[in-house]
N, C-alpha and C positions, 0 to 999 in steps of 0.2 A: 829315862833320864839321859842315857847316852845318846839315844836317837834324837832327842830334843836338842842336845848340844851339837850333834852333827848337822842338823837342819839349820840351827842358828849360825854355825860356822859357814855353811854353804851360802846362806843368804848374805852374810857379811862379804864373802868372796864375790858374789854376784854384784854387790854394791861397788866393790873395788873395780870390777871389770867395767861396770857402767861408767864410772868416773874416767877410766882409761879411754873408753870409747868417746866420751864427751870431749876429752882432750884432743881426740882425732877429728873433732868437728861433728859428731853425731848428735842428732836430736832424739831424745827418748820418746818412744811411743808405746801404746798398749793395744792389745788385741783381745777379742772375746775368747773366753775359755771354750765355749761351744761354737763350732764352725758348721756351716751348711754342708751336709754330706754330699749334696748334689754336685757342688763345685769340685770336690775332691774325687768323686766317682767319675765325673766327666774327664778329669785330667788323667787319672790312673786306672780307671776301670774297677771292676769288682775286686781286684787284688788288694786294694787298700783296706778292704774289710778285714783281711787277715792280720792287719797291723794296727788297726784303730778300734777304739771303743765307740760303738754306735748306739744312739738312743733316739727317741722320737718326741716331738713337740706337737701338741694338737693344732697349733697355729703356724709354726715355722717348718713343720715337716721333719724329715730325718736329719739328725744332727750328729756330729762327731766331736768327742773330746779332742781338743787341739793336738794333732800329731806333730806339728811343727809350726814355726812362726812365719816362714817365708811366704806362703800363699796369702795369708791375710795382710802382711805388710805390703806385698805387691798390689793387692786390691786397693789398699788405702792410698798408695802412691799414685796409682793410675787414675785416681780421681782428680789429682792436682797436676801431675806431669811436670812439676817444677824440677829443674835440675841445674847443676848437680845437686843431689840430695843424699844425705847420710843419716841413717837411723840406727838407733840402738834399742834393745828390749831385753827383758828378763821375765821369767815365769816358768810354770810347769808345763811339760808336754807329756803325752800319754801314748805309750806303745805296748802292744801285746808282745809277750816273749814266749813263743811256742817251743823253743828249743832249750834255752838255758833258764831254768827257774830261779837262778841266783841273781839274774839281772833285773833291775827294778822296772816296773811298769809305769812308774811316775817319777820324773826327775826334772831338775832345773836346767834351763838353758839361758845363756846370755849371748846375745848376737849383735852383729855389726853388718849393715847392708849399705851398698853404695849404688846409686842410679846415676849414670852419666853417659852421654853420647860420645864425648871426646876421649881418645886415647885409651882404648880398652886394656892394652898391656900395662899402662901405668896404674889403672884402677885395680887390675888383678894383683899387681905388686903391692899396692897400697893395702888392700885387705889382708893379704898374706902377711905383710910385715907388721900390721897392727895386731894381728892375732899372735904372731911369733913373739913380739915384744911383750905382750901380756903374759906369756908363758915362759919367758926366758929363764927364770930361776929353776925350772923343773928339768931342764936339759933333755927335752923330748926329741924324738926322731921324727923328722918331717918326710912325708911321702907325697909326691905330686903325680898328676896324670893329665890327660886332655881328652875328654869325650869327643871334642870336635875333630880330633885326628881320626878316630875310628869312624865317625859319621862321614867324614870326607872320603875315607877309603871305601866305605860301602857305596856311597853315591858314585864313586868312580868305577865300580864293577861293570864289566861289559855283559849286561843281562837286561831283562825286562824291568820296567818301572815297577811292576807289581812285585817282583822278587826283591828289588831294592827296598820297597816300602815295607814288605814283611820283615826283612832283616832289621830295618830301622825301628820298627815297632817293638821288636824283642831285644833291642840292644842292651837293655838293663836286666835281661833274663839270660845269663850266660849259657845255661843248659839248653834252653829252647833255641837260642841263637845258633849254637853249635849244631843242633839237630837240623835246623833249616839250612845252614851252610853246607852240611854234608849232603842233604837231600838235593839241594839246588846244584851241587857239584857232581851229582851222580854217584855219590859214595855210599848210598844206602838204598836198599831194595824197596820197591813199592809193595806193600802188603797184598797178598793174593786176592783178598776180598775187594780191595780198592781197585786193583788192576782189572778184575772181572767186571766191576761196576762201570768203569770208564770205557771198557771195550764193548759193552752191550749196546746193541742198536736201540733198544728201549729199556733204559735203566729202571723204569717203573713197572715192567712186566712182572707179574706175580709178587708185587710189593705188599699185597694185603691191605688191611685197613689203615688209613692215614691217622697217625697220632702225633701229639706234640704241638708246638706253637708255630712251627715253620709251615708256610704255605707251599703247595706243590711247585709254583713258579719260582719260589726262593730256592728250593732244593735243586730244581733244574738249573738255575743260574749258577749255583755253587758247583754242580757237576761239570758244567761247561767251563768254569774257571779252572777246575782241576784238570780237565782235558787239555786246555790251552797250556797250562803249566807243564803237563807231562810231555807235550810236544816241543817244549822249549829246549834248545841245546843247553847242556850243563855249563856251569861256570868253569872256566879253564882252571886246571890244576895250578898253573902259575899264579893266577890271581888269588885263588884260595890260599896259596902259600904266603902271599904278601899279607893277607889279613892275619894269618897265623903268626907271621913274623912281628907284626905290630902288637898283637895281643901278648906275645911272649917277651916283649921288651922289659927288662928289669936292670937298669943301669943308672949311672949318674946322668943328670939332665943333658950336659954337653955331649956325652957319648950317644945318647938317644937322638939328639938333634942331628948328629952326623949320620946315624943309621937311617933316620927318616928321610933325610935328603937323598940317600942312596935308593931307598924304596920308591921315592917320588919320581925317579927316573923312569921306572916301569909303571907307575901309577900317577900320572901327572895331575889328576884331580886333587891329589894330596898337597900340592904346592902351597896354596894360600894358608892352609892350616899349619904347615911347617913354618912358614914365614911368621905367623902369629906366635908360635911357640918361641921362635928366635927373638922376636921383639919383647916377649914377656921375660925371657931370661935376662935380656939387657936391662929391662926395667927393674927386675929383682936385684940385679947386681948394683944398680944405681942406688938402691935403698939399703945396701950393705948386706944383702943376703949372700951367703957363700954358695953360689950356684955350682961351683966345681964339685961339691960334695952332695948336692941336693939330689935325692933319689927320685926317679921317675919310673912308673910302671904303666905299661901299655893298656892294661885292663883295669886300672884303678878307677873306682867310682861307679862301677857298673852294677853294684848291688845296693846302692843307697837310693834316696828319693830320685824319681825319674825326671826331674826337671833340669838337672845339670846338662849343659850342652857345650861346654868348653873346658876351661881350666878347672881342675878339681884338686883338692889337697886335704891332708889330715895330719894330725900330730899324735904320736903314740909314745907310751912309756915303755922303753926297751926292756926295762927290768921287770915289767909286769905285763907279759903277753896275754894274760887272761883278761885284762881290762879292755873295754871298748875304746875307741879313739877319744882323746881328751878334747879335741876340737876337729871340726870338719867344715869344709866350705867349697865354694866354686861359683862358676858363672852360669846364669840361667836366662839368657836373652829370650829364648823361645817362650818361656813362661809368661813374660810380660806381653808378648803378642797375643797369647791365648786369653789371658785375663783382661787385657786392654781392649778386646773386641775391635781389633784393627789398628789400634795405637800400640806403639811399643817404645821401649827405651832399654838400652843395654844395662845389665845389672849383675852384680857379683856380691856375695856375702859369705858369712861364716858364723858358726856358733861354737861356744865353749861350754863344757859341763862343769859348773862350779864344784859340785860334790867330788868329782875326780881330782880337781886341783887341790882341794883340801886334803883328800886322802893321800895324795902323793907327797904333800908337804908334811905328812905325819900328824895332821890335825884332827884325824878321825879314825 
């Protein structure tokens, strides 16, 4: 009985949020509960299996219970490409919880997405303020970040394109990113077995019977790649320190902006991303957001869905640190290029969890 009441309250809250998004100009859309697994696997690799429920359809092939709404909404929008466009949606998403069994595997989301080419800073500020205004009575703490800043910093490293690509690929896996950065910076030793393999005149000598799916030429190509990397000079300590400085930023947004401008003196590639951050803060200020107290974290957003490539943010209940974020969002321009098969349009959006809103209001 209590569970039914909680679900009813959450759906009522979702309806309120949809009305709020409609007032902001959003058109309501729906997406299928089952999504093609191939699309999500192409985007995120096999890692997505650890977070999604997978099933099979005899005609449609492998399917996933909807892990989020953004991908299907982007696919829908890329068929029309009309802009500016604003969409809203609500419904269940499904995520496996391998660490905390108290967190639900099925929960409601209500979201707001904007597709527009002009004035990215203004659109970032629009989505943030629409979400903030919907949550105003809860007095939540907002945290912001910018994946684009870190991406620009990596692209500015004085090293090979292969190393930069590897770091970019693991940007959303902090532990793996750190391992690679240390290795590329000469801060970790090469395992003895790998060193011997790379030094061998014939790495296939005494290799025994070939097993596995990789062909000999593929293995040889991989060994040659490792040899080339081993011969590459390490990333300078000074540049590694700049990456660490960016990742360790935890201050108010204006203070972070000053720090990033200082860092960009030694890492000029960072300049355009810092300018975008400055324009965004001006746009947020124009919408009445108190940017002087707005928190910014250099590593924020790196453990969420991997499509964010710019502004990221979340809203948290300071009195309930055990709860996940009540709302999260960000910019995902690159995702539209991937799903648009050559066509693209800048996009930013966010989702709110209605059950958490109800819980924090004392309604459940």
